[in-house]
C-alpha positions as CSV (number, residue, x, y, z in Angstrom):
1,X,-74.6,-17.6,-6.6
2,X,-76.0,-14.4,-4.7
3,X,-72.8,-14.7,-2.5
4,X,-70.5,-15.0,-5.7
5,X,-71.9,-11.9,-7.0
6,X,-71.7,-10.1,-3.7
7,X,-68.2,-11.2,-3.2
8,X,-66.8,-10.4,-7.1
9,X,-68.3,-7.0,-6.7
10,X,-66.5,-6.3,-3.2
11,X,-63.4,-7.5,-4.6
12,X,-63.4,-5.3,-7.4
13,X,-64.2,-2.2,-5.1
14,X,-61.4,-3.4,-2.3
15,X,-58.8,-4.1,-4.9
16,X,-59.0,-0.6,-6.8
17,X,-59.1,1.1,-3.6
18,X,-56.1,-1.0,-2.0
19,X,-53.9,-0.6,-5.1
20,X,-54.1,3.0,-5.0
21,X,-53.4,3.1,-1.2
22,X,-50.3,1.0,-1.8
23,X,-48.6,3.1,-5.0
24,X,-47.0,5.7,-2.7
25,X,-45.3,3.3,-0.2
26,X,-43.9,1.1,-3.1
27,X,-42.6,4.4,-4.5
28,X,-41.1,5.2,-1.0
29,X,-39.5,2.2,-0.7
30,X,-38.4,2.0,-4.2
31,X,-40.2,-0.9,-5.1
32,X,-40.3,-0.2,-8.6
33,X,-40.1,-2.0,-12.1
34,X,-36.8,-0.1,-14.0
35,X,-37.2,-2.4,-17.0
36,X,-40.0,-0.1,-18.3
37,X,-39.6,3.5,-20.0
38,X,-40.4,5.1,-16.7
39,X,-39.8,3.6,-13.2
40,X,-43.4,1.8,-12.5
41,X,-44.3,0.7,-8.1
42,X,-44.6,-3.1,-7.7
43,X,-47.1,-3.9,-5.1
44,X,-50.0,-3.9,-7.0
45,X,-50.3,-7.9,-6.7
46,X,-49.9,-7.5,-3.3
47,X,-53.7,-6.3,-3.1
48,X,-54.7,-8.8,-5.4
49,X,-53.3,-11.4,-3.0
50,X,-55.0,-9.8,0.2
51,X,-58.5,-9.2,-1.3
52,X,-58.3,-12.5,-2.9
53,X,-57.8,-14.3,0.4
54,X,-59.9,-12.0,2.4
55,X,-63.0,-13.0,-0.2
56,X,-63.0,-16.8,0.2
57,X,-62.1,-16.3,4.3
58,X,-65.0,-14.7,4.5
59,X,-67.4,-17.0,2.6
60,X,-66.0,-19.7,4.3
61,X,-66.2,-18.2,7.9
62,X,-69.9,-17.5,7.5
63,X,-70.4,-20.6,5.8
64,X,-72.0,-19.1,2.7
65,X,-69.8,-21.1,0.5
66,X,-67.6,-23.4,2.7
67,X,-63.9,-23.2,0.8
68,X,-63.5,-26.7,1.8
69,X,-59.7,-28.2,2.5
70,X,-58.7,-28.9,-1.1
71,X,-59.3,-25.2,-1.8
72,X,-57.8,-23.5,1.4
73,X,-54.7,-25.7,0.8
74,X,-54.5,-24.1,-2.8
75,X,-55.0,-20.7,-1.6
76,X,-52.7,-21.3,1.4
77,X,-50.0,-22.7,-1.4
78,X,-50.7,-19.6,-3.5
79,X,-50.2,-16.8,-0.8
80,X,-47.1,-18.8,0.0
81,X,-46.0,-17.9,-3.8
82,X,-47.1,-14.2,-3.5
83,X,-44.9,-14.4,-0.7
84,X,-41.8,-15.5,-2.7
85,X,-42.4,-13.2,-5.2
86,X,-42.8,-10.2,-3.0
87,X,-39.4,-11.3,-1.9
88,X,-38.3,-11.6,-5.5
89,X,-39.8,-7.7,-6.2
90,X,-37.7,-7.0,-2.9
91,X,-34.4,-8.6,-3.3
92,X,-34.1,-9.4,-7.0
93,X,-34.3,-13.1,-6.5
94,X,-33.1,-15.2,-9.4
95,X,-35.5,-17.0,-11.5
96,X,-34.5,-20.8,-10.7
97,X,-35.5,-20.0,-7.2
98,X,-38.9,-19.1,-7.8
99,X,-39.2,-22.0,-10.1
100,X,-38.4,-24.3,-7.7
101,X,-40.2,-22.6,-5.0
102,X,-43.4,-22.6,-7.0
103,X,-42.9,-26.8,-7.6
104,X,-42.5,-27.3,-3.9
105,X,-46.1,-25.2,-3.5
106,X,-47.3,-27.2,-6.4
107,X,-46.3,-30.8,-5.0
108,X,-48.0,-29.7,-1.8
109,X,-51.5,-29.5,-3.6
110,X,-52.1,-31.8,-6.7
111,X,-54.6,-34.6,-5.6
112,X,-52.4,-37.4,-6.0
113,X,-55.2,-39.7,-4.8
114,X,-57.6,-38.8,-8.2
115,X,-54.5,-38.3,-10.5
116,X,-52.1,-41.1,-9.9
117,X,-48.0,-40.5,-8.9
118,X,-47.0,-40.3,-12.4
119,X,-49.9,-37.8,-13.5
120,X,-49.6,-35.8,-10.6
121,X,-46.0,-35.6,-11.2
122,X,-47.0,-34.0,-14.5
123,X,-49.0,-31.9,-12.8
124,X,-46.5,-30.7,-10.5
125,X,-44.1,-29.8,-13.6
126,X,-46.9,-28.3,-15.7
127,X,-48.5,-25.8,-12.4
128,X,-44.4,-24.6,-11.8
129,X,-43.9,-24.2,-15.5
130,X,-47.7,-22.1,-16.3
131,X,-46.8,-19.8,-13.3
132,X,-43.5,-18.9,-14.2
133,X,-44.9,-18.3,-17.7
134,X,-47.4,-15.7,-16.1
135,X,-45.2,-13.8,-14.4
136,X,-43.3,-13.4,-18.1
137,X,-47.1,-11.6,-19.2
138,X,-46.6,-9.1,-16.5
139,X,-43.8,-7.3,-19.1
140,X,-46.4,-4.7,-20.1
141,X,-49.5,-2.4,-19.0
142,X,-52.4,-4.2,-18.6
143,X,-51.1,-7.9,-20.1
144,X,-51.0,-9.6,-17.2
145,X,-54.2,-8.6,-15.9
146,X,-56.2,-8.9,-18.8
147,X,-55.2,-12.5,-19.6
148,X,-55.8,-13.4,-15.7
149,X,-59.4,-11.8,-15.6
150,X,-60.2,-13.9,-18.6
151,X,-58.7,-17.0,-17.6
152,X,-59.9,-17.0,-14.2
153,X,-63.4,-16.6,-15.7
154,X,-62.8,-19.6,-17.6
155,X,-61.4,-21.9,-15.0
156,X,-64.3,-21.1,-12.9
157,X,-67.0,-21.5,-15.2
158,X,-64.9,-25.3,-15.5
159,X,-64.7,-25.4,-11.6
160,X,-69.1,-24.5,-11.8
161,X,-69.7,-27.3,-13.9
162,X,-67.4,-29.7,-11.8
163,X,-69.8,-28.2,-9.0
164,X,-67.0,-26.8,-7.3
165,X,-68.6,-23.9,-5.4
166,X,-66.0,-23.1,-3.4
167,X,-63.6,-22.9,-6.7
168,X,-65.6,-21.1,-8.1
169,X,-66.1,-18.6,-5.5
170,X,-61.9,-18.0,-5.3
171,X,-61.8,-17.9,-8.9
172,X,-64.4,-15.0,-9.4
173,X,-63.2,-13.1,-6.3
174,X,-59.7,-13.6,-8.2
175,X,-60.9,-12.3,-11.7
176,X,-62.9,-9.0,-9.9
177,X,-59.8,-8.2,-7.9
178,X,-57.5,-8.3,-11.2
179,X,-60.2,-6.1,-12.9
180,X,-59.8,-3.4,-9.9
181,X,-56.4,-3.6,-10.1
182,X,-56.5,-2.9,-13.8
183,X,-58.0,0.3,-13.3
184,X,-54.3,1.6,-12.1
185,X,-52.5,-0.9,-14.8
186,X,-54.0,0.3,-17.8
187,X,-51.8,2.2,-20.5
188,X,-49.9,4.2,-18.8
189,X,-49.9,2.1,-15.8
190,X,-49.6,3.5,-12.4
191,X,-48.8,0.6,-10.8
192,X,-47.8,-3.1,-11.5
193,X,-48.4,-6.4,-10.2
194,X,-44.7,-7.6,-9.8
195,X,-43.6,-11.3,-9.0
196,X,-46.0,-11.2,-5.9
197,X,-49.1,-10.8,-8.2
198,X,-48.4,-12.6,-11.1
199,X,-47.2,-15.5,-9.3
200,X,-50.2,-15.9,-6.7
201,X,-52.6,-15.8,-9.9
202,X,-51.0,-18.2,-12.2
203,X,-50.7,-20.5,-9.4
204,X,-54.3,-20.4,-8.7
205,X,-55.2,-20.4,-12.1
206,X,-52.8,-23.5,-12.9
207,X,-53.7,-25.3,-9.5
208,X,-57.4,-24.7,-10.4
209,X,-57.3,-25.9,-14.0
210,X,-56.0,-29.6,-12.3
211,X,-58.1,-29.5,-9.7
212,X,-61.0,-29.3,-12.6
213,X,-59.5,-31.7,-15.0
214,X,-58.5,-34.4,-12.1
215,X,-60.2,-37.7,-12.5
216,X,-61.4,-37.1,-16.4
217,X,-59.6,-38.4,-19.0
218,X,-55.7,-37.9,-19.5
219,X,-55.5,-37.3,-23.4
220,X,-58.6,-35.0,-23.2
221,X,-57.3,-32.9,-19.7
222,X,-53.7,-32.2,-21.5
223,X,-55.4,-30.7,-24.6
224,X,-57.8,-28.4,-21.9
225,X,-55.3,-27.6,-19.9
226,X,-53.2,-26.2,-22.3
227,X,-56.2,-24.5,-24.2
228,X,-56.9,-22.5,-20.9
229,X,-53.5,-21.5,-20.7
230,X,-52.6,-21.3,-24.3
231,X,-51.4,-17.7,-24.3
232,X,-49.0,-17.5,-21.9
233,X,-47.5,-21.1,-22.8
234,X,-47.1,-19.3,-26.6
235,X,-45.4,-16.5,-24.8
236,X,-42.8,-18.6,-22.7
237,X,-42.2,-20.8,-25.8
238,X,-41.7,-17.7,-28.0
239,X,-38.9,-16.0,-25.5
240,X,-37.4,-19.2,-24.9
241,X,-36.9,-20.1,-29.0
242,X,-36.0,-16.4,-29.8
243,X,-33.3,-16.1,-27.0
244,X,-31.8,-20.0,-28.3
245,X,-31.7,-18.7,-31.6
246,X,-30.2,-15.5,-30.9
247,X,-27.6,-17.2,-28.8
248,X,-29.0,-15.5,-25.6
249,X,-28.9,-16.7,-22.3
250,X,-32.7,-18.3,-21.4
251,X,-33.4,-16.7,-18.4
252,X,-32.0,-13.1,-19.6
253,X,-34.7,-10.6,-19.8
254,X,-35.2,-8.6,-23.0
255,X,-37.8,-6.7,-25.1
256,X,-39.0,-10.1,-26.4
257,X,-42.5,-11.1,-25.4
258,X,-45.6,-10.6,-27.3
259,X,-46.6,-7.7,-26.8
260,X,-43.1,-6.0,-27.5
261,X,-43.2,-7.7,-30.7
262,X,-46.6,-6.2,-31.5
263,X,-45.7,-3.2,-30.5
264,X,-42.6,-3.8,-33.1
265,X,-45.6,-4.1,-35.9
266,X,-46.9,-0.9,-35.0
267,X,-49.9,-1.5,-32.5
268,X,-50.7,0.7,-29.8
269,X,-49.8,-0.2,-26.4
270,X,-53.9,-0.5,-25.7
271,X,-54.0,-2.2,-29.2
272,X,-51.5,-5.2,-28.3
273,X,-53.6,-5.7,-24.5
274,X,-56.9,-6.0,-26.8
275,X,-55.2,-8.4,-29.3
276,X,-53.7,-10.7,-26.5
277,X,-56.8,-10.4,-25.0
278,X,-59.1,-11.6,-27.8
279,X,-56.5,-14.4,-28.2
280,X,-56.7,-15.3,-24.9
281,X,-60.6,-15.4,-24.7
282,X,-60.8,-17.7,-27.9
283,X,-58.4,-20.2,-26.0
284,X,-59.8,-20.4,-22.8
285,X,-63.3,-20.5,-24.5
286,X,-62.3,-23.7,-26.6
287,X,-61.0,-25.0,-23.0
288,X,-64.2,-24.5,-21.3
289,X,-66.4,-26.4,-24.6
290,X,-64.1,-28.9,-24.4
291,X,-64.5,-29.6,-20.7
292,X,-68.2,-29.3,-20.8
293,X,-68.1,-31.9,-24.0
294,X,-69.8,-29.3,-26.3
295,X,-66.2,-29.2,-28.1
296,X,-64.2,-32.1,-29.2
297,X,-60.7,-32.6,-29.6
298,X,-60.4,-31.0,-33.1
299,X,-61.2,-27.8,-31.6
300,X,-58.3,-28.1,-29.4
301,X,-55.7,-29.3,-31.9
302,X,-57.1,-26.3,-33.8
303,X,-56.0,-24.0,-30.7
304,X,-52.3,-25.7,-30.9
305,X,-52.1,-25.1,-34.6
306,X,-53.0,-21.5,-34.5
307,X,-50.7,-21.0,-31.5
308,X,-47.5,-22.9,-33.4
309,X,-48.5,-20.3,-36.5
310,X,-48.6,-17.4,-34.5
311,X,-45.0,-18.4,-32.4
312,X,-43.5,-18.9,-35.7
313,X,-45.0,-15.6,-37.4
314,X,-43.8,-13.6,-34.4
315,X,-40.4,-15.2,-34.4
316,X,-39.4,-13.4,-37.9
317,X,-39.9,-9.6,-35.8
318,X,-36.5,-8.4,-35.3
319,X,-36.6,-7.2,-31.8
320,X,-32.6,-7.6,-30.5
321,X,-31.4,-5.2,-33.4
322,X,-31.2,-1.9,-32.7
323,X,-33.8,0.8,-34.1
324,X,-32.6,2.1,-37.5
325,X,-31.2,5.7,-37.7
326,X,-33.6,8.3,-37.8
327,X,-36.7,6.3,-35.7
328,X,-34.4,7.5,-32.0
329,X,-34.6,11.1,-31.7
330,X,-31.2,10.8,-30.4
331,X,-29.6,9.5,-33.2
332,X,-28.3,11.7,-36.5
333,X,-27.4,10.7,-39.9
334,X,-24.5,12.2,-41.1
335,X,-22.6,11.8,-44.4
336,X,-20.5,9.0,-42.3
337,X,-23.8,7.6,-40.7
338,X,-25.4,7.7,-37.8
339,X,-24.2,10.1,-34.9
340,X,-25.5,9.5,-30.9
341,X,-27.0,12.8,-30.0
342,X,-25.0,13.3,-26.2
343,X,-27.2,12.9,-23.3
344,X,-29.4,15.6,-22.0
345,X,-29.8,17.6,-25.3
346,X,-32.1,17.5,-28.0
347,X,-31.4,18.2,-32.1
348,X,-33.1,21.6,-31.4
349,X,-30.6,22.2,-29.0
350,X,-27.6,22.3,-31.4
351,X,-25.7,25.2,-31.9
352,X,-23.2,25.9,-34.4
353,X,-20.4,24.2,-32.5
354,X,-21.8,21.2,-34.3
355,X,-20.6,22.1,-38.1
356,X,-17.4,20.4,-38.2
357,X,-15.3,23.7,-39.3
358,X,-12.1,24.9,-38.2
359,X,-13.3,28.2,-37.4
360,X,-16.1,27.5,-35.1
361,X,-13.9,24.9,-33.5
362,X,-11.5,27.8,-32.6
363,X,-14.8,29.8,-31.6
364,X,-15.9,27.2,-29.3
365,X,-12.6,27.2,-27.1
366,X,-12.1,31.0,-26.7
367,X,-15.6,32.6,-28.2
368,X,-14.1,36.1,-29.3
369,X,-15.6,37.2,-32.2
370,X,-13.8,37.2,-35.5
371,X,-12.8,40.2,-37.0
372,X,-13.8,40.7,-40.6
373,X,-11.9,42.1,-43.4
374,X,-11.2,46.1,-42.9
375,X,-12.0,45.8,-39.5
376,X,-9.7,46.4,-36.5
377,X,-9.7,43.1,-34.1
378,X,-11.2,44.0,-30.7
379,X,-8.7,41.8,-28.9
380,X,-4.7,42.2,-29.5
381,X,-2.9,39.3,-31.5
382,X,-0.5,38.8,-28.4
383,X,-3.4,38.0,-26.0
384,X,-5.8,36.0,-27.9
385,X,-2.3,33.6,-28.6
386,X,-1.3,33.8,-24.7
387,X,-4.9,32.8,-23.8
388,X,-5.4,29.9,-26.7
């Protein structure tokens, strides 16, 4: 217990410090996320991986909290998935390769002796899908970190209930490391998790959830696993359905995730993170209560129903159509419809050449003051014709 508190405190401080130190190298190496409004460095996940692994290694090396072979194998596989994510950040690997690599890593950690071959194969597929879905949460400032902290505490509580001390310490270190990272990822974010950190966190959370439910009744286990990861699952289902209905490629990125739609509804970036964090906490709480026997299957069905209603409701939010005229400062509305402003100019910097008159067009070509009636022109007609 005391080591868990000490490990969490040290992980929080080290992650906050290391995340700040990795920002400059990421900018220098151009490892940034350019899909956002401004480039954001992507090495925050490296800090989370290093700090979480260091906390687990220290507990096992000192003998205070032995990790054990099962948890050690999970940590090694998670680190390999994080390395795959780092390669994706550097070389922009396709998502299908991330899914295949994650599935291979999951196949190396599933306890087939407890789950059986069929349930083990399903667990491999579930871990891979949840891991990739968790990566999709890193689409806005603070979302992946907040959901990861909430889920880590929930799965850690399930591990503690099963007397899996090594797994509980590992998850508490992960939660603390993500909290330290959030100090730099809250809007406006100075650094992001990237595929390295999001895949690592998603893999550890999904694999740990499978370990805590191994040996329990399969039907109830499915409900608990869904409740623990309801938000990530909802985001993935929402994105796939939305792109399918819009005729877009399913693996093509776009502003169609949960936070994007909440922003369309008028929420601030911080407000969207708070709403998603509260939704994640509700599902995780039900999952923990169902795992410990304090809640029945009806509570899990409520989580599934609310998730389905939320997905269907957010599907009605239009995210692929362009913004209306007047909402974008680069567009202006005229009698003939919206007209785009040239890049680099603001509406306030327009001059008289924007008025569609013949005289102003001539003045723009040859800016000579026009002679008034009864006033002698400054330039002769021959000169004007020759230069015109």
